[in-house]
N, C-alpha and C positions, 0 to 999 in steps of 0.2 A: 504493499499499500504506500502510496506516495505522501509527501508532506502534506499536501493539500486534504488528503483523506484523513490523515492524522489529525489534522487541526479540526476539521469539522467533527470527528469523533471524540475530541477531547472532552466536551461537556459530558458524555455519556461514560467517561472513564470510571467513576465511582460505581456505576451500575454494573460495568463490566467486571470491576474487581470483586463486587459483592457476589455476583453470580459464579465467578471462578471459586470463591471461598466456599459457597454452598455446595457446588459440585465436589469439592474436596471434603467436605464434611460428610456429604452422602456417601462417597466412595469409602471413606474410613469406617462409618457405621455400618455399611454392608459387609466390609472386610471382617469386622469384629463380630457381626450377626452370624455369618457363615463359617467363622473360624472353628475347625474340628474340636480343638481343645476346649472353647467356650461350650460347645455343644456337649461334649463329654462332661465337663464340670456340672452343667444343668441336669444331664442324665443322672449323674451321681446324687445330685441334691434331691432330684425328683424320687429316687429310689429311697433315700433316707426319710423323706416325707411319707412314703407309703409304709415302710417299716415301723414309723412312729404313729402311724394311724392318722397322720394329718390329711390325707387325702384317701380316697377309696381307689379300688381296682380300675373302675371305669374312668375316673379322672386321671389315673395314671396312664392308662392306655391311651386315652385322647392326646394328653400332653407329650407322651413318648413318640406317638406317630407324628406330632408337629416337629418335633426336634429331629426325627429321623428323616422327614421331608427337607429339612433345611441342609442335612449333610447331603442328600442326594442332588438338590437343585444347585446349591452354590450360588455365588454372587451372579447378578444379572440374568438369571433365569426365573422369572416370575411366573 
């Protein structure tokens, strides 16, 4: 892009910067959400909750399926 184009887009620079930051935040959130280690920790916590009687089998199965789906799908595959 030429100098004239850069000058014309200069007022939009804060918006472009904000959009870039938001994309970075979303990418990091997805990375953490689909991280296999995080899913494993959540599965362990869920198992402890079941053993402690905090949740029933049906709730355990539903939440376990959601966690396993996260592992299968991975980031960017909604």
